[in-house]
C-alpha positions as YAML, in Angstrom:
chain: A
units: angstrom
residues:
- id: 1
  name: MET
  ca: [149.22, 42.54, -12.91]
- id: 2
  name: GLY
  ca: [151.94, 43.53, -15.41]
- id: 3
  name: LEU
  ca: [155.65, 43.00, -15.21]
- id: 4
  name: LEU
  ca: [157.45, 46.02, -13.80]
- id: 5
  name: PRO
  ca: [161.23, 46.23, -14.21]
- id: 6
  name: LEU
  ca: [162.86, 47.25, -10.93]
- id: 7
  name: ILE
  ca: [166.07, 49.30, -11.00]
- id: 8
  name: LEU
  ca: [167.99, 49.54, -7.70]
- id: 9
  name: THR
  ca: [170.55, 52.29, -7.39]
- id: 10
  name: GLY
  ca: [172.70, 53.87, -4.73]
- id: 11
  name: GLY
  ca: [176.32, 54.33, -3.79]
- id: 12
  name: PRO
  ca: [178.74, 51.53, -3.02]
- id: 13
  name: ALA
  ca: [177.84, 49.12, -0.21]
- id: 14
  name: VAL
  ca: [174.25, 50.31, 0.04]
- id: 15
  name: GLY
  ca: [172.95, 46.79, -0.63]
- id: 16
  name: LYS
  ca: [171.84, 46.97, -4.27]
- id: 17
  name: SER
  ca: [173.16, 43.55, -5.27]
- id: 18
  name: VAL
  ca: [172.22, 41.60, -2.17]
- id: 19
  name: THR
  ca: [168.75, 43.17, -2.12]
- id: 20
  name: GLY
  ca: [168.22, 42.70, -5.86]
- id: 21
  name: ARG
  ca: [169.34, 39.07, -5.88]
- id: 22
  name: ALA
  ca: [167.22, 38.22, -2.82]
- id: 23
  name: LEU
  ca: [164.15, 39.88, -4.36]
- id: 24
  name: ALA
  ca: [164.65, 37.95, -7.60]
- id: 25
  name: GLU
  ca: [165.07, 34.66, -5.73]
- id: 26
  name: GLY
  ca: [161.74, 35.25, -3.99]
- id: 27
  name: ARG
  ca: [159.75, 35.51, -7.23]
- id: 28
  name: ALA
  ca: [158.33, 32.71, -9.36]
- id: 29
  name: ARG
  ca: [160.25, 33.76, -12.52]
- id: 30
  name: CYS
  ca: [162.71, 36.59, -12.10]
- id: 31
  name: ALA
  ca: [166.20, 37.48, -13.30]
- id: 32
  name: PHE
  ca: [168.80, 39.65, -11.59]
- id: 33
  name: VAL
  ca: [171.32, 41.74, -13.54]
- id: 34
  name: ASP
  ca: [174.20, 43.52, -11.83]
- id: 35
  name: VAL
  ca: [175.29, 46.08, -14.43]
- id: 36
  name: ASP
  ca: [178.86, 45.98, -13.08]
- id: 37
  name: ASP
  ca: [178.97, 42.40, -14.44]
- id: 38
  name: VAL
  ca: [177.70, 43.61, -17.82]
- id: 39
  name: ARG
  ca: [180.37, 46.33, -17.98]
- id: 40
  name: GLN
  ca: [183.08, 43.85, -17.04]
- id: 41
  name: LEU
  ca: [182.38, 41.91, -20.24]
- id: 42
  name: VAL
  ca: [184.80, 44.40, -21.81]
- id: 43
  name: VAL
  ca: [188.08, 42.73, -20.82]
- id: 44
  name: SER
  ca: [190.47, 44.68, -23.01]
- id: 45
  name: GLY
  ca: [190.23, 48.46, -23.12]
- id: 46
  name: SER
  ca: [187.69, 48.70, -20.33]
- id: 47
  name: ALA
  ca: [187.25, 52.01, -18.56]
- id: 48
  name: ALA
  ca: [185.40, 52.78, -15.32]
- id: 49
  name: PRO
  ca: [182.57, 55.33, -15.58]
- id: 50
  name: TRP
  ca: [184.69, 58.01, -13.88]
- id: 51
  name: GLU
  ca: [187.60, 57.55, -16.33]
- id: 52
  name: GLY
  ca: [186.78, 60.29, -18.84]
- id: 53
  name: GLY
  ca: [184.82, 60.10, -22.06]
- id: 54
  name: GLU
  ca: [185.54, 56.43, -22.74]
- id: 55
  name: GLY
  ca: [184.38, 55.52, -19.24]
- id: 56
  name: ARG
  ca: [181.12, 57.42, -19.71]
- id: 57
  name: ASN
  ca: [180.61, 55.78, -23.14]
- id: 58
  name: GLN
  ca: [181.10, 52.32, -21.61]
- id: 59
  name: GLN
  ca: [178.77, 53.26, -18.74]
- id: 60
  name: ARG
  ca: [176.03, 54.14, -21.25]
- id: 61
  name: LEU
  ca: [176.76, 50.94, -23.21]
- id: 62
  name: GLY
  ca: [176.37, 48.92, -20.00]
- id: 63
  name: VAL
  ca: [172.96, 50.51, -19.41]
- id: 64
  name: THR
  ca: [171.88, 49.89, -23.02]
- id: 65
  name: ASN
  ca: [172.99, 46.25, -22.86]
- id: 66
  name: ALA
  ca: [171.31, 45.67, -19.48]
- id: 67
  name: CYS
  ca: [168.08, 47.19, -20.81]
- id: 68
  name: GLY
  ca: [168.25, 44.98, -23.91]
- id: 69
  name: MET
  ca: [168.51, 41.89, -21.70]
- id: 70
  name: ALA
  ca: [165.70, 43.21, -19.51]
- id: 71
  name: ARG
  ca: [163.38, 43.74, -22.51]
- id: 72
  name: ASN
  ca: [164.08, 40.22, -23.76]
- id: 73
  name: LEU
  ca: [163.41, 38.70, -20.34]
- id: 74
  name: LEU
  ca: [160.23, 40.73, -19.87]
- id: 75
  name: ALA
  ca: [159.01, 39.65, -23.33]
- id: 76
  name: ALA
  ca: [159.45, 36.03, -22.17]
- id: 77
  name: GLY
  ca: [157.36, 36.71, -19.06]
- id: 78
  name: ILE
  ca: [160.33, 36.86, -16.68]
- id: 79
  name: GLU
  ca: [160.50, 39.67, -14.15]
- id: 80
  name: ILE
  ca: [163.75, 41.62, -13.84]
- id: 81
  name: VAL
  ca: [165.69, 43.40, -11.12]
- id: 82
  name: VAL
  ca: [168.66, 45.52, -12.21]
- id: 83
  name: ALA
  ca: [171.34, 46.87, -9.85]
- id: 84
  name: ASP
  ca: [173.42, 49.82, -11.01]
- id: 85
  name: VAL
  ca: [174.96, 53.04, -9.74]
- id: 86
  name: LEU
  ca: [172.88, 55.61, -11.60]
- id: 87
  name: THR
  ca: [173.55, 59.24, -12.38]
- id: 88
  name: PRO
  ca: [170.93, 61.73, -13.54]
- id: 89
  name: GLU
  ca: [172.03, 60.96, -17.13]
- id: 90
  name: THR
  ca: [171.86, 57.18, -16.83]
- id: 91
  name: SER
  ca: [168.54, 57.27, -14.97]
- id: 92
  name: GLU
  ca: [167.09, 59.08, -18.01]
- id: 93
  name: LEU
  ca: [168.61, 56.41, -20.26]
- id: 94
  name: TYR
  ca: [166.89, 53.68, -18.20]
- id: 95
  name: ARG
  ca: [163.59, 55.56, -18.51]
- id: 96
  name: ARG
  ca: [164.00, 55.75, -22.29]
- id: 97
  name: GLU
  ca: [165.16, 52.13, -22.73]
- id: 98
  name: LEU
  ca: [162.77, 50.56, -20.16]
- id: 99
  name: PRO
  ca: [159.61, 52.68, -20.17]
- id: 100
  name: GLY
  ca: [157.63, 52.35, -16.97]
- id: 101
  name: CYS
  ca: [160.52, 50.99, -14.90]
- id: 102
  name: LEU
  ca: [160.55, 51.62, -11.16]
- id: 103
  name: ILE
  ca: [163.77, 53.27, -9.97]
- id: 104
  name: VAL
  ca: [164.46, 52.90, -6.25]
- id: 105
  name: HIS
  ca: [167.39, 54.86, -4.80]
- id: 106
  name: LEU
  ca: [168.89, 53.26, -1.69]
- id: 107
  name: MET
  ca: [170.80, 55.78, 0.41]
- id: 108
  name: VAL
  ca: [173.28, 55.27, 3.22]
- id: 109
  name: GLY
  ca: [175.71, 57.53, 5.07]
- id: 110
  name: LEU
  ca: [179.42, 57.09, 4.43]
- id: 111
  name: PRO
  ca: [180.21, 55.61, 7.88]
- id: 112
  name: GLU
  ca: [177.52, 52.93, 7.45]
- id: 113
  name: ALA
  ca: [178.63, 52.29, 3.86]
- id: 114
  name: ARG
  ca: [182.19, 51.68, 5.08]
- id: 115
  name: ARG
  ca: [180.90, 49.36, 7.83]
- id: 116
  name: ARG
  ca: [178.90, 47.37, 5.28]
- id: 117
  name: ALA
  ca: [181.81, 47.27, 2.84]
- id: 118
  name: ALA
  ca: [184.07, 45.78, 5.53]
- id: 119
  name: SER
  ca: [181.97, 42.58, 5.41]
- id: 120
  name: ARG
  ca: [182.63, 41.88, 1.72]
- id: 121
  name: GLU
  ca: [185.28, 42.08, -0.96]
- id: 122
  name: VAL
  ca: [185.62, 45.63, -2.27]
- id: 123
  name: TRP
  ca: [186.86, 46.26, -5.81]
- id: 124
  name: LEU
  ca: [187.25, 50.01, -5.41]
- id: 125
  name: THR
  ca: [190.07, 52.04, -3.95]
- id: 126
  name: ASP
  ca: [189.24, 54.10, -0.85]
- id: 127
  name: ASP
  ca: [189.25, 57.25, -3.00]
- id: 128
  name: GLU
  ca: [186.90, 55.70, -5.59]
- id: 129
  name: PHE
  ca: [184.57, 54.43, -2.84]
- id: 130
  name: ARG
  ca: [184.37, 57.90, -1.24]
- id: 131
  name: MET
  ca: [184.04, 59.66, -4.63]
- id: 132
  name: LEU
  ca: [181.15, 57.41, -5.74]
- id: 133
  name: HIS
  ca: [179.40, 57.76, -2.39]
- id: 134
  name: GLU
  ca: [179.74, 61.56, -2.47]
- id: 135
  name: ALA
  ca: [178.60, 61.78, -6.10]
- id: 136
  name: ASP
  ca: [175.49, 59.73, -5.26]
- id: 137
  name: ALA
  ca: [174.69, 62.03, -2.33]
- id: 138
  name: THR
  ca: [175.39, 65.38, -4.03]
- id: 139
  name: ASN
  ca: [174.08, 64.60, -7.56]
- id: 140
  name: PRO
  ca: [171.49, 61.87, -7.03]
- id: 141
  name: PRO
  ca: [169.81, 60.13, -9.94]
- id: 142
  name: TYR
  ca: [166.17, 60.71, -10.78]
- id: 143
  name: ALA
  ca: [164.24, 58.06, -8.84]
- id: 144
  name: ASP
  ca: [160.64, 57.14, -8.13]
- id: 145
  name: GLN
  ca: [161.42, 56.29, -4.52]
- id: 146
  name: ARG
  ca: [164.25, 57.03, -2.10]
- id: 147
  name: ILE
  ca: [164.92, 54.90, 0.95]
- id: 148
  name: GLN
  ca: [167.37, 55.76, 3.74]
- id: 149
  name: VAL
  ca: [168.71, 52.32, 4.69]
- id: 150
  name: ASP
  ca: [171.32, 53.13, 7.38]
- id: 151
  name: THR
  ca: [169.22, 51.60, 10.15]
- id: 152
  name: LEU
  ca: [167.64, 48.77, 8.14]
- id: 153
  name: ASP
  ca: [168.93, 45.22, 8.31]
- id: 154
  name: LEU
  ca: [168.71, 43.12, 5.15]
- id: 155
  name: ARG
  ca: [165.33, 41.60, 6.06]
- id: 156
  name: ASN
  ca: [163.75, 45.03, 6.60]
- id: 157
  name: GLN
  ca: [165.46, 46.52, 3.54]
- id: 158
  name: LEU
  ca: [164.04, 43.67, 1.43]
- id: 159
  name: ALA
  ca: [160.57, 44.17, 2.89]
- id: 160
  name: VAL
  ca: [160.53, 47.91, 2.13]
- id: 161
  name: VAL
  ca: [161.76, 47.49, -1.45]
- id: 162
  name: ALA
  ca: [159.44, 44.50, -2.09]
- id: 163
  name: SER
  ca: [156.49, 46.55, -0.86]
- id: 164
  name: LEU
  ca: [157.34, 49.44, -3.19]
- id: 165
  name: TRP
  ca: [157.79, 47.04, -6.12]
- id: 166
  name: ASN
  ca: [154.47, 45.31, -5.42]
- id: 167
  name: GLU
  ca: [152.69, 48.67, -5.11]
- id: 168
  name: GLY
  ca: [154.19, 49.75, -8.42]
- id: 169
  name: ARG
  ca: [153.09, 46.52, -10.10]
- id: 170
  name: SER
  ca: [149.53, 46.97, -8.75]
- id: 171
  name: ALA
  ca: [149.38, 50.59, -9.94]
- id: 172
  name: GLY
  ca: [150.67, 49.67, -13.44]
...
């Protein structure tokens, strides 16, 4: 059974990070990369993905850097889960940089996303939160699987994603 990089995407507060970290913790050798953390390595002159050309350039750089780490970890026999808010453009970049990756798009309605966000620290303004959620819904990334998670608790969300990942690993 080969190593299959798992990419989790979706709008804010859909559960990408908590699901990704929990999945990684349940494996024998697995890393978790939150691409927001990779992008935040730029401490001077940073730009959010929605802040014009420089933001989009830094978004692509974050993907490229995350994929470089993923390739290195995979080469060492360590599985990888990546969490990122993908667009159609960045999902194609993941496909190019991590051939054979499994992209799973977690989807949630805005009311449920706001409810989930209320239980954690949010780094986005209300306008940014809504804009990212709407962009994910109206211009979704290319994904292998889509899961509506509004009614799933964390345990069930983990089980569904783990099942898809295991199926993908078996098929590869």
